[in-house]
Backbone bond lengths (Angstrom), bond angles and torsions (degrees), N, CA, C in turn:
res aa  C-N    CA-C-N  psi(-1)  N-CA   C-N-CA  omega(-1)  CA-C   N-CA-C  phi
1 X - - - 1.410 - - 1.543 114.52 -
2 X 1.288 117.85 136.96 1.536 119.25 -178.42 1.505 110.06 -71.90
3 X 1.307 113.95 150.68 1.421 124.10 174.45 1.566 107.68 -71.26
4 X 1.334 118.91 162.09 1.406 118.57 -173.13 1.512 114.38 -61.55
5 X 1.335 117.19 -43.64 1.467 117.83 -179.56 1.484 112.73 -70.57
6 X 1.306 118.72 -25.61 1.446 123.99 174.63 1.554 104.36 -67.41
7 X 1.313 114.78 -47.84 1.533 115.62 178.31 1.454 114.94 -55.62
8 X 1.321 114.15 -44.94 1.500 121.23 179.54 1.549 109.76 -57.22
9 X 1.370 112.64 -46.47 1.469 116.60 -177.78 1.481 110.70 -64.36
10 X 1.278 119.10 -41.79 1.515 124.02 -178.45 1.511 109.43 -66.47
11 X 1.380 115.19 -42.18 1.491 115.22 179.41 1.493 111.89 -64.12
12 X 1.325 118.70 -38.41 1.461 125.06 178.19 1.565 110.18 -61.97
13 X 1.380 112.26 -42.08 1.488 114.81 -179.26 1.595 108.62 -69.30
14 X 1.236 118.64 -45.67 1.463 122.08 -174.25 1.555 107.73 -69.89
15 X 1.312 118.86 -34.50 1.466 120.06 177.83 1.442 111.50 -64.89
16 X 1.313 119.82 -32.35 1.442 124.19 177.19 1.576 109.04 -71.32
17 X 1.217 113.57 -45.94 1.457 120.67 -175.18 1.609 110.81 -64.45
18 X 1.284 115.91 -41.80 1.376 127.50 178.45 1.531 119.28 -78.73
19 X 1.343 111.19 -10.51 1.564 121.06 -175.66 1.496 104.46 53.78
20 X 1.382 116.77 59.01 1.424 122.93 -176.10 1.509 110.26 -110.49
21 X 1.324 110.51 159.48 1.566 118.64 173.35 1.563 101.23 -125.83
22 X 1.384 116.75 141.57 1.384 121.30 174.76 1.446 106.52 -111.94
23 X 1.388 115.04 123.48 1.505 123.24 178.08 1.489 106.00 -108.65
24 X 1.370 120.82 134.89 1.401 123.98 178.07 1.570 110.34 -132.77
25 X 1.334 110.73 137.63 1.466 120.36 174.45 1.540 107.54 -74.87
26 X 1.414 115.52 149.98 1.454 119.05 -179.35 1.583 112.88 -65.74
27 X 1.348 114.59 -7.55 1.513 115.71 178.42 1.449 111.94 -89.41
28 X 1.259 121.64 -4.65 1.456 124.78 -177.59 1.524 112.45 -72.84
29 X 1.322 114.65 162.84 1.444 121.54 -179.24 1.537 109.44 -55.62
30 X 1.281 118.96 144.61 1.535 117.45 179.74 1.493 117.36 -55.92
31 X 1.333 119.40 -38.25 1.473 118.39 174.16 1.460 114.97 -67.24
32 X 1.322 119.64 -27.49 1.413 122.49 176.70 1.589 109.58 -73.54
33 X 1.357 115.36 -42.79 1.385 120.34 172.87 1.547 115.58 -53.99
34 X 1.454 111.93 -43.85 1.363 116.16 -179.00 1.525 117.21 -68.15
35 X 1.373 118.55 -22.08 1.392 121.18 179.24 1.515 113.00 -85.49
36 X 1.341 115.36 -10.79 1.438 120.91 -174.73 1.512 115.22 -74.77
37 X 1.252 118.67 150.50 1.459 123.25 169.25 1.502 115.24 -74.79
38 X 1.329 114.25 -26.13 1.494 121.23 -178.95 1.462 110.01 -151.99
39 X 1.350 116.11 127.79 1.485 117.90 171.26 1.495 108.32 -117.10
40 X 1.356 114.07 141.53 1.428 120.86 -177.85 1.482 115.67 -172.17
41 X 1.343 115.52 -173.45 1.486 117.28 176.72 1.500 108.15 -94.26
42 X 1.340 112.50 -175.91 1.559 120.08 -169.44 1.539 108.58 -57.50
43 X 1.366 119.27 -42.62 1.479 120.56 -175.28 1.488 108.87 -69.24
44 X 1.347 121.71 -45.58 1.417 125.92 -177.58 1.477 110.57 -61.80
45 X 1.378 114.52 -41.44 1.511 120.47 179.74 1.503 112.94 -67.81
46 X 1.317 115.37 -36.00 1.482 121.07 174.51 1.521 111.54 -61.70
47 X 1.358 115.98 -46.83 1.476 118.07 -178.37 1.480 109.92 -67.03
48 X 1.303 117.27 -36.85 1.447 116.93 -178.88 1.588 113.03 -71.39
49 X 1.270 115.36 -36.91 1.485 121.78 171.94 1.538 112.09 -60.81
50 X 1.253 115.60 -33.67 1.511 118.74 -177.82 1.518 111.66 -76.83
51 X 1.363 117.29 -22.22 1.440 120.12 -172.92 1.498 118.00 -113.54
52 X 1.380 116.32 -6.55 1.474 119.12 -173.89 1.533 110.66 -67.13
53 X 1.355 116.38 147.34 1.377 126.26 173.13 1.601 112.20 -88.38
54 X 1.296 113.96 -8.26 1.417 118.04 -176.49 1.560 109.62 -63.49
55 X 1.339 114.21 153.98 1.498 120.24 174.12 1.539 116.54 -82.24
56 X 1.400 108.24 -27.10 1.513 115.82 -176.30 1.545 108.72 -128.08
57 X 1.265 119.31 133.62 1.503 125.45 170.03 1.450 110.49 -108.64
58 X 1.307 114.96 118.67 1.433 118.66 170.94 1.561 106.35 -99.09
59 X 1.316 112.22 117.82 1.572 115.66 -170.60 1.508 103.77 -106.28
60 X 1.370 111.68 113.63 1.513 118.92 174.19 1.555 107.04 -97.96
61 X 1.346 112.66 85.34 1.476 122.31 177.86 1.521 107.66 -160.21
62 X 1.261 114.38 -138.51 1.474 121.10 179.20 1.598 112.15 -115.85
63 X 1.348 120.13 171.75 1.422 122.22 -166.39 1.460 110.42 -59.29
64 X 1.350 123.75 -46.14 1.458 124.32 -174.66 1.508 110.86 -60.22
65 X 1.306 119.62 -29.47 1.440 126.04 -179.35 1.533 109.23 -69.90
66 X 1.300 115.77 -45.94 1.523 120.59 179.20 1.541 106.33 -68.35
67 X 1.303 122.55 -37.48 1.466 121.77 175.82 1.535 111.34 -62.48
68 X 1.333 117.03 -41.11 1.434 120.96 176.19 1.542 112.32 -60.71
69 X 1.374 115.34 -39.24 1.447 121.80 177.97 1.510 109.33 -57.45
70 X 1.406 112.77 -49.36 1.498 115.98 -175.76 1.566 110.29 -71.00
71 X 1.316 117.64 -34.81 1.549 121.01 179.73 1.586 104.26 -59.96
72 X 1.344 120.57 -38.88 1.493 122.94 -178.04 1.394 112.88 -80.29
73 X 1.384 117.48 -31.27 1.574 121.07 -173.88 1.494 109.92 -136.11
74 X 1.376 116.34 70.57 1.434 121.25 -177.73 1.484 114.79 -65.75
75 X 1.378 116.28 -15.79 1.447 119.32 176.75 1.424 114.90 -83.92
76 X 1.367 118.32 -4.19 1.498 123.83 178.73 1.581 106.54 -96.78
77 X 1.340 114.46 154.22 1.439 120.24 164.12 1.545 107.03 -85.72
78 X 1.393 111.55 124.93 1.555 114.33 179.45 1.501 108.26 -110.43
79 X 1.306 114.94 126.10 1.485 120.84 -176.86 1.566 103.82 -113.88
80 X 1.281 110.77 136.17 1.493 121.73 169.76 1.471 106.74 -116.67
81 X 1.399 122.55 112.83 1.403 124.69 -168.18 1.490 115.26 -61.51
82 X 1.360 114.98 -20.75 1.488 117.79 179.23 1.552 102.83 -140.14
83 X 1.360 117.40 113.85 1.485 117.40 -179.16 1.474 111.09 -72.26
84 X 1.306 122.53 -14.40 1.457 128.06 179.40 1.564 111.64 -82.43
85 X 1.354 118.26 -2.32 1.409 118.85 175.66 1.480 111.23 -79.00
86 X 1.283 117.74 88.59 1.483 122.36 -175.90 1.517 110.30 -101.12
87 X 1.318 111.45 -167.34 1.481 121.88 174.81 1.550 113.37 -135.65
88 X 1.300 121.73 104.71 1.423 124.59 -179.61 1.638 110.82 -48.05
89 X 1.297 118.08 -40.28 1.385 122.64 -174.41 1.531 107.85 -64.62
90 X 1.392 115.20 -45.03 1.498 118.43 179.66 1.473 111.15 -60.34
91 X 1.287 115.65 -35.59 1.450 119.11 -176.42 1.627 112.73 -74.88
92 X 1.320 114.62 -4.92 1.517 118.43 -179.93 1.514 110.77 -84.12
93 X 1.320 117.28 -4.12 1.504 117.84 170.29 1.644 108.26 -135.24
94 X 1.290 110.71 130.48 1.562 113.41 178.94 1.581 103.48 -122.85
95 X 1.333 110.49 170.78 1.466 119.11 -176.23 1.604 114.31 -64.63
96 X 1.300 112.68 -33.06 1.465 114.23 -179.75 1.540 110.93 -69.91
97 X 1.271 116.79 -50.73 1.530 124.36 175.34 1.523 108.78 -53.98
98 X 1.284 118.41 -48.99 1.475 123.02 -174.32 1.586 108.60 -65.33
99 X 1.309 117.61 -39.51 1.476 119.03 179.00 1.560 110.97 -64.93
100 X 1.325 116.37 -37.40 1.454 119.67 175.07 1.454 111.71 -64.07
101 X 1.321 120.20 -46.25 1.446 122.94 178.27 1.501 111.39 -62.17
102 X 1.318 119.95 -42.13 1.436 121.16 -179.75 1.441 111.99 -59.23
103 X 1.338 119.46 -31.54 1.473 122.18 -174.88 1.473 109.31 -71.96
104 X 1.315 118.40 -22.52 1.503 123.63 175.04 1.515 112.96 -85.60
105 X 1.352 118.24 -12.23 1.423 123.31 -179.36 1.548 110.07 -132.95
106 X 1.340 120.65 61.84 1.380 122.13 -172.43 1.476 116.73 -63.85
107 X 1.338 119.88 -21.99 1.426 125.32 179.66 1.531 114.99 -87.18
108 X 1.306 114.86 -11.32 1.470 121.07 -174.79 1.464 115.01 -72.09
109 X 1.264 114.60 146.82 1.574 124.48 165.84 1.512 102.81 -89.18
110 X 1.296 115.24 127.46 1.437 124.22 175.73 1.456 113.99 -93.09
111 X 1.310 116.01 113.12 1.452 121.97 -176.89 1.589 109.68 -110.22
112 X 1.308 117.76 117.75 1.484 119.98 -177.26 1.566 109.15 -107.51
113 X 1.288 113.54 136.24 1.425 120.45 164.43 1.545 107.14 -61.72
114 X 1.386 117.94 147.40 1.435 119.47 175.15 1.463 111.87 -56.03
115 X 1.308 121.51 -25.33 1.478 126.53 -175.21 1.536 105.33 -74.91
116 X 1.301 116.77 62.67 1.467 124.16 179.20 1.479 110.70 -147.19
117 X 1.292 118.09 158.18 1.508 121.11 -178.53 1.543 112.28 -74.80
118 X 1.225 116.74 161.47 1.512 118.18 178.55 1.528 108.50 -62.88
119 X 1.249 123.35 -33.00 1.459 124.36 179.48 1.503 108.89 -65.31
120 X 1.281 119.29 -41.20 1.534 121.82 172.56 1.494 115.59 -63.20
121 X 1.359 112.68 -48.47 1.483 117.85 175.51 1.538 110.29 -52.42
122 X 1.261 117.37 -41.48 1.440 120.88 -174.18 1.531 111.28 -63.71
123 X 1.285 117.33 -21.13 1.495 121.22 -177.65 1.594 107.98 -100.67
124 X 1.288 119.20 2.16 1.543 121.98 -178.82 1.493 109.68 -100.41
125 X 1.314 113.67 167.68 1.515 120.32 176.15 1.452 113.15 -93.99
126 X 1.301 119.43 -38.31 1.451 123.98 -178.43 1.552 110.93 -153.81
127 X 1.271 117.74 144.53 1.478 124.52 176.91 1.453 111.24 -99.63
128 X 1.327 117.10 167.52 1.446 122.87 178.57 1.540 105.85 -151.53
129 X 1.335 115.52 159.69 1.489 122.80 163.93 1.509 108.64 -116.52
130 X 1.342 114.28 175.40 1.433 114.75 -178.45 1.518 110.53 -70.12
131 X 1.379 117.07 -18.10 1.406 121.95 176.33 1.564 116.32 -73.00
132 X 1.355 114.05 -31.54 1.488 116.73 -175.96 1.498 114.58 -125.00
133 X 1.350 116.89 16.56 1.468 123.84 -172.94 1.565 109.56 -62.54
134 X 1.198 119.81 -44.35 1.465 122.72 -177.06 1.559 106.60 -68.36
135 X 1.277 118.12 -42.35 1.541 117.91 175.65 1.417 111.98 -60.70
136 X 1.313 119.30 -44.08 1.506 122.92 176.09 1.481 111.69 -54.25
137 X 1.359 116.53 -53.84 1.412 124.17 -179.59 1.651 109.91 -57.09
138 X 1.284 114.74 -44.14 1.405 117.08 -178.38 1.539 114.88 -71.52
139 X 1.335 114.25 -13.22 1.502 119.99 178.34 1.588 110.69 -79.10
140 X 1.371 115.20 -11.74 1.436 122.06 -176.22 1.519 110.72 -92.58
141 X 1.298 123.03 132.35 1.499 117.63 179.99 1.523 114.00 -51.92
142 X 1.334 119.03 143.13 1.419 125.48 -169.67 1.528 112.05 -61.90
143 X 1.276 113.97 -31.41 1.565 118.99 -175.93 1.545 112.06 -86.97
144 X 1.289 117.26 -0.55 1.514 119.48 -179.03 1.475 109.48 -94.56
145 X 1.362 115.06 125.64 1.532 118.21 177.25 1.546 112.96 -65.79
146 X 1.268 115.60 148.25 1.527 121.81 -178.81 1.513 109.31 -124.50
147 X 1.262 114.33 139.67 1.469 124.77 172.37 1.574 104.14 -110.31
148 X 1.301 116.62 115.91 1.435 122.37 -174.47 1.592 108.91 -110.38
149 X 1.410 114.98 117.81 1.447 118.25 -178.65 1.517 109.35 -126.77
150 X 1.293 117.97 150.99 1.475 133.67 -2.01 1.547 112.43 -104.17
151 X 1.358 117.58 -9.36 1.474 118.81 -167.36 1.467 114.40 -92.93
152 X 1.338 117.66 107.80 1.379 122.30 -176.89 1.570 110.82 -61.48
153 X 1.313 118.18 -36.77 1.376 120.09 -174.05 1.523 112.36 -71.12
154 X 1.348 114.94 -45.54 1.486 116.53 172.41 1.575 113.06 -64.42
155 X 1.349 115.25 -37.27 1.417 117.82 175.76 1.473 116.59 -63.36
156 X 1.354 116.40 -39.11 1.457 118.36 176.00 1.634 111.87 -72.65
157 X 1.263 115.23 -34.32 1.503 121.04 174.99 1.573 108.21 -58.09
158 X 1.365 120.29 -53.82 1.476 121.53 -175.52 1.551 109.17 -69.90
159 X 1.267 118.44 -26.65 1.439 121.39 178.71 1.543 106.73 -64.64
160 X 1.300 115.04 -45.98 1.521 122.70 -177.63 1.516 109.28 -66.56
161 X 1.366 114.94 -42.45 1.440 118.87 -177.79 1.535 112.91 -68.78
162 X 1.307 116.63 -37.76 1.466 118.67 -176.25 1.546 108.76 -88.38
163 X 1.326 122.21 -7.87 1.371 125.67 179.95 1.522 115.17 69.04
164 X 1.286 114.62 27.19 1.493 122.19 -176.66 1.496 112.16 -98.44
165 X 1.312 116.82 135.87 1.440 121.44 176.14 1.532 115.60 -108.15
166 X 1.371 111.63 10.17 1.481 116.56 -179.52 1.480 114.92 -111.82
167 X 1.352 113.53 26.98 1.540 119.06 174.14 1.506 112.49 -99.11
168 X 1.293 115.88 123.69 1.497 117.17 177.17 1.561 100.71 -103.79
169 X 1.381 115.77 133.66 1.369 123.45 -176.26 1.538 112.42 -108.69
170 X 1.278 119.81 135.48 1.350 124.92 171.75 1.557 113.39 -65.80
171 X 1.290 118.47 150.84 1.522 119.54 -174.53 1.539 109.78 -92.05
172 X 1.321 116.81 52.91 1.468 119.85 176.31 1.591 110.26 -107.12
173 X 1.279 116.72 173.51 1.456 120.42 -179.57 1.538 113.40 -165.70
174 X 1.230 118.68 156.94 1.551 119.74 169.80 1.485 107.16 -85.07
175 X 1.313 113.58 123.32 1.451 121.17 175.85 1.460 116.09 -53.96
176 X 1.303 116.57 -39.48 1.480 122.22 -179.46 1.509 111.62 -67.27
177 X 1.348 116.51 -54.19 1.439 119.14 179.75 1.450 116.75 -65.81
178 X 1.349 113.96 -31.94 1.439 124.38 178.33 1.542 114.46 -60.86
179 X 1.381 112.37 -34.61 1.429 118.81 179.06 1.589 111.90 -63.61
180 X 1.296 119.42 -22.99 1.431 122.07 -174.80 1.557 108.39 -76.96
181 X 1.313 118.16 120.16 1.474 118.98 179.12 1.557 112.92 -107.30
182 X 1.284 114.58 166.62 1.461 122.58 176.33 1.547 109.52 -53.94
183 X 1.256 117.20 -44.39 1.458 126.43 179.89 1.515 112.18 -55.16
184 X 1.371 111.70 -47.36 1.485 119.35 176.82 1.493 113.60 -54.42
185 X 1.389 112.60 -48.69 1.447 117.88 179.66 1.468 114.42 -63.00
186 X 1.367 113.29 -48.49 1.489 116.08 178.35 1.478 111.72 -56.46
187 X 1.361 120.63 -43.18 1.428 120.56 -179.80 1.540 112.68 -64.94
188 X 1.315 115.83 -36.24 1.493 119.64 179.93 1.523 107.26 -68.81
189 X 1.356 115.92 -41.17 1.527 120.26 -176.36 1.563 107.63 -66.48
190 X 1.316 115.45 -31.46 1.505 117.98 175.93 1.590 110.84 -63.36
191 X 1.318 112.58 -37.23 1.529 114.46 -179.90 1.477 111.71 -79.57
192 X 1.302 117.90 -20.15 1.536 118.81 -176.16 1.505 105.48 -135.73
193 X 1.371 117.09 67.72 1.535 116.86 -179.02 1.402 122.28 -58.13
194 X 1.390 117.05 -22.67 1.472 120.76 179.31 1.439 114.99 -88.10
195 X 1.336 118.19 -6.75 1.425 122.14 -173.67 1.624 110.76 -78.80
196 X 1.408 115.88 138.83 1.350 117.63 172.64 1.501 111.22 -80.12
197 X 1.290 116.22 144.48 1.496 115.28 -173.57 1.594 110.17 -99.37
198 X 1.379 116.55 117.48 1.378 125.04 176.87 1.486 111.47 -101.17
199 X 1.424 114.84 122.46 1.443 118.83 -171.84 1.529 110.14 -124.30
200 X 1.308 117.87 135.74 1.503 120.46 171.95 1.492 111.73 -84.49
201 X 1.353 118.91 138.10 1.497 120.17 -172.85 1.591 111.17 -67.21
202 X 1.269 122.07 -3.11 1.387 120.85 169.92 1.500 115.53 -76.53
203 X 1.350 116.06 -7.56 1.441 119.89 -179.90 1.610 107.28 -76.63
204 X 1.315 111.58 166.56 1.474 121.91 176.93 1.489 111.86 -55.79
205 X 1.337 123.74 148.98 1.463 123.84 -179.40 1.535 109.76 -59.80
206 X 1.324 121.52 -38.21 1.375 118.67 179.32 1.530 118.68 -70.82
207 X 1.403 115.19 -16.64 1.365 120.24 170.88 1.560 108.94 -82.06
208 X 1.320 118.08 -43.17 1.491 122.44 175.42 1.526 108.47 -51.89
209 X 1.247 118.97 -40.57 1.511 122.88 -173.90 1.556 109.60 -61.31
210 X 1.351 117.06 -28.22 1.462 120.91 177.16 1.449 117.61 -80.21
211 X 1.402 119.76 -6.39 1.405 126.94 -174.69 1.568 117.05 -67.95
212 X 1.238 117.06 140.62 1.529 120.86 164.56 1.434 104.48 -86.02
213 X 1.324 121.87 -35.78 1.501 126.02 177.46 1.465 109.61 -135.94
214 X 1.336 117.39 133.23 1.462 123.23 173.23 1.573 104.36 -115.74
215 X 1.450 110.29 124.72 1.465 114.20 -167.95 1.454 106.79 -160.47
216 X 1.383 115.40 158.90 1.437 123.64 167.78 1.490 108.54 -68.06
217 X 1.288 117.14 175.18 1.502 117.87 179.85 1.527 112.34 -64.87
218 X 1.355 115.64 -38.43 1.523 115.59 174.78 1.509 110.60 -68.42
219 X 1.315 115.58 -37.09 1.438 114.69 177.96 1.505 114.68 -64.60
220 X 1.301 118.44 -35.04 1.480 122.55 173.96 1.505 110.76 -62.15
221 X 1.365 116.42 -47.16 1.450 119.60 -179.43 1.533 112.33 -60.22
222 X 1.295 114.65 -43.07 1.513 117.89 -177.61 1.495 108.47 -67.54
223 X 1.363 117.22 -43.00 1.439 117.82 -176.65 1.568 108.21 -63.10
224 X 1.323 116.12 -46.72 1.526 116.63 179.26 1.465 114.24 -59.16
225 X 1.373 117.19 -37.08 1.527 123.41 -179.27 1.586 107.86 -63.72
226 X 1.403 115.37 -39.09 1.407 116.87 -171.30 1.571 112.28 -91.94
227 X 1.363 116.08 -17.12 1.443 118.78 -173.97 1.607 113.64 -76.54
228 X 1.302 113.40 152.09 1.487 119.71 177.32 1.496 106.87 -82.35
229 X 1.324 122.85 -16.08 1.401 123.35 179.87 1.501 111.92 -64.62
230 X 1.318 111.00 151.82 1.509 115.64 -173.82 1.553 110.13 -112.29
231 X 1.296 122.90 -10.73 1.397 123.62 178.86 1.579 109.34 -133.12
232 X 1.394 108.57 143.31 1.452 116.12 -177.90 1.489 110.29 -138.23
233 X 1.294 117.21 141.86 1.460 124.27 173.50 1.552 106.67 -102.14
234 X 1.257 120.28 120.61 1.436 124.05 -169.05 1.545 111.92 -105.50
235 X 1.302 115.98 119.61 1.474 123.82 -176.06 1.490 107.77 -114.33
236 X 1.253 114.62 67.50 1.532 123.75 168.61 1.498 108.18 -163.19
237 X 1.303 117.39 -176.39 1.458 124.75 -170.25 1.569 112.59 -58.40
238 X 1.291 113.62 138.51 1.474 121.83 -172.52 1.505 114.77 -52.66
239 X 1.375 118.64 -33.25 1.433 120.73 -174.58 1.545 116.47 -56.25
240 X 1.377 112.31 -25.26 1.471 115.97 -174.39 1.499 111.40 -72.52
241 X 1.344 120.00 -13.67 1.449 123.60 175.68 1.524 112.27 -58.23
242 X 1.267 118.86 -35.15 1.443 124.30 176.74 1.453 115.32 -58.54
243 X 1.373 116.54 -43.41 1.483 120.52 173.15 1.498 111.06 -71.96
244 X 1.277 120.73 -38.35 1.507 120.96 174.57 1.546 110.05 -52.33
245 X 1.277 113.94 -50.81 1.537 118.08 -173.96 1.520 109.73 -66.19
246 X 1.324 117.91 -40.48 1.462 121.99 177.22 1.491 113.81 -65.13
247 X 1.257 117.24 -44.24 1.524 122.78 -174.63 1.513 115.57 -87.62
248 X 1.327 116.23 -20.76 1.457 121.84 179.93 1.434 116.80 -124.66
249 X 1.283 120.53 55.46 1.500 119.75 -179.30 1.491 111.51 -58.93
250 X 1.336 115.65 141.45 1.495 117.26 -176.42 1.436 114.99 95.81
251 X 1.358 117.61 -13.79 1.453 122.42 -174.99 1.587 105.79 -108.35
252 X 1.291 116.95 152.84 1.473 119.90 -179.73 1.541 110.41 -109.58
253 X 1.297 115.62 140.51 1.462 123.97 -175.98 1.564 109.13 -130.32
254 X 1.295 117.36 126.66 1.502 122.25 -177.34 1.495 105.41 -122.88
255 X 1.377 113.76 128.62 1.496 118.75 173.15 1.490 110.38 -75.28
256 X 1.312 116.97 131.54 1.425 126.86 -175.21 1.518 111.26 -56.11
257 X 1.368 116.27 -37.25 1.453 119.72 -176.75 1.588 106.54 -157.31
258 X 1.324 114.96 144.14 1.484 120.35 175.73 1.571 110.25 -65.75
259 X 1.306 118.16 -14.86 1.458 123.19 179.94 1.506 110.85 -70.54
260 X 1.351 120.57 -15.90 1.418 121.27 -172.47 1.571 111.23 -82.58
261 X 1.312 117.04 63.29 1.441 122.91 175.12 1.457 108.93 -128.60
262 X 1.342 121.12 130.56 1.496 126.70 179.12 1.497 104.28 -101.50
263 X 1.399 110.61 113.71 1.556 117.66 178.58 1.499 110.16 -60.66
264 X 1.356 120.69 -34.77 1.404 120.76 -176.01 1.539 112.40 -69.07
265 X 1.365 116.59 -40.80 1.414 117.13 175.79 1.530 114.92 -67.27
266 X 1.305 115.98 -16.65 1.495 118.54 179.11 1.539 112.08 -94.11
267 X 1.289 117.15 5.23 1.532 122.60 -178.61 1.541 110.69 -72.34
268 X 1.336 112.19 -27.16 1.518 115.92 -176.96 1.544 111.44 -83.86
269 X 1.260 117.97 128.59 1.511 122.39 179.20 1.535 108.26 -124.13
270 X 1.387 112.63 168.72 1.456 114.53 174.30 1.479 113.70 -60.25
271 X 1.344 115.70 -42.31 1.498 118.26 174.00 1.478 115.93 -49.56
272 X 1.347 112.50 -45.91 1.478 116.75 179.80 1.536 113.42 -70.28
273 X 1.355 117.41 -33.41 1.455 117.42 175.76 1.558 110.16 -64.80
274 X 1.394 112.70 -37.55 1.472 117.13 176.91 1.497 113.13 -64.48
275 X 1.322 118.77 -44.11 1.421 123.30 -179.11 1.517 108.30 -65.54
276 X 1.294 120.27 -35.96 1.522 123.05 -177.69 1.512 108.96 -65.07
277 X 1.340 117.13 -43.32 1.459 123.37 178.87 1.491 110.68 -68.83
278 X 1.369 119.77 -42.96 1.371 123.32 -179.07 1.577 112.85 -65.62
279 X 1.318 119.16 -40.72 1.428 121.80 -176.60 1.544 113.26 -100.88
280 X 1.308 116.98 -10.06 1.444 121.33 -176.64 1.616 109.96 64.54
281 X 1.295 117.68 30.05 1.485 123.81 -178.57 1.536 105.74 -142.41
282 X 1.336 114.03 159.56 1.454 131.85 -11.96 1.481 111.42 -75.37
283 X 1.342 116.96 141.04 1.422 123.75 178.24 1.517 111.17 -98.75
284 X 1.308 116.35 143.46 1.480 122.25 -179.15 1.501 104.99 -111.29
285 X 1.356 115.09 127.05 1.566 122.41 176.51 1.532 103.50 -131.47
286 X 1.336 112.33 168.65 1.450 124.97 176.00 1.599 107.16 -136.60
287 X 1.308 118.58 130.95 1.442 120.79 175.96 1.519 109.74 -52.59
288 X 1.365 117.18 140.42 1.431 123.32 -170.93 1.561 112.31 -59.51
289 X 1.308 120.48 -43.55 1.495 115.10 178.55 1.452 111.65 -64.82
290 X 1.377 121.40 -36.41 1.400 120.85 175.88 1.477 113.31 -68.61
291 X 1.403 116.63 -34.23 1.493 117.74 -179.77 1.479 109.27 -69.30
292 X 1.315 120.27 -39.83 1.486 119.35 -177.28 1.553 109.46 -61.33
293 X 1.333 116.03 -46.64 1.438 117.40 -179.16 1.504 112.72 -63.55
294 X 1.350 115.67 -43.86 1.473 119.35 178.59 1.470 115.47 -65.52
295 X 1.367 113.98 -26.57 1.463 120.53 -179.38 1.516 110.48 -68.48
296 X 1.288 116.49 -40.03 1.516 122.98 175.52 1.558 108.39 -54.26
297 X 1.296 116.29 -45.31 1.451 123.42 -176.36 1.572 108.31 -67.97
298 X 1.264 118.56 -41.33 1.496 117.46 179.46 1.533 112.07 -77.91
299 X 1.344 117.42 -35.51 1.441 117.70 177.90 1.586 112.72 -62.79
300 X 1.313 116.01 -37.10 1.445 118.82 177.40 1.549 109.54 -62.86
301 X 1.363 116.39 -38.12 1.471 118.40 -176.84 1.675 104.62 -69.04
302 X 1.316 115.63 -45.55 1.444 121.11 -174.15 1.529 111.28 -66.64
303 X 1.348 117.68 -20.72 1.434 116.85 174.91 1.475 118.32 -78.02
304 X 1.367 115.49 -13.25 1.466 122.34 -178.85 1.536 107.70 -86.31
305 X 1.367 118.52 116.93 1.446 121.05 -178.53 1.599 112.20 -91.58
């Protein structure tokens, strides 16, 4: 097995040979983030995948993210270094169950979180991320009922923010964010009383209520960079701490709970990135009829600024 620096050197060599770009979510391992050409949240990564000139996209994230990259850039080869890097929340809604639900709500606009499979996106009207969910909801006429899948916590948050009572939320959730409790945050705040509390909207409502700032991962990073505050309590997946420390030297960041680790996001390693570029596998694709339908859903989201 190659040493870390050797892996980094080989990845850089292969990336140039393959005309590849490496995209990494902020929840990835620090060394994976550091080898990436771009690190961001789901919305930023989707936009980058849609506009890149690279021939190959190495997606360091989870399966639905690589699918979205292929949906947006079918002319590219999309590699996911570990095909087993999935998303339990995305698995909480499938096409069959969604079709059944849609039959009971024929007038509803179906909004899907990007944390969904391509098959589910193909059945929806518009997608959203945690960064633009409120804007997406606000783009829909106020008297139109909405079905929001699959994250009940994000769905309830945007319903509250938009003041709408006609949003039906699917009963899904992020396992990692769901593990964080109100008691965890209160205990952490007692240890760090001067820290501002940054909360991801995938957290439970009772955790969101304790926030000084509710934001997507990129929103949290931008807030911390601009803020005069020196200490922050972070209520999202542990991987973001690497970006906080890089972008905000001199400021302190505390994870609200050691439970905030996504095992799927940690499946991708430098060795797997190297193997993916070396063998050009595993590749992620989407059947064309599904891709076309899912593309409309993503394009409507990306059109909202």
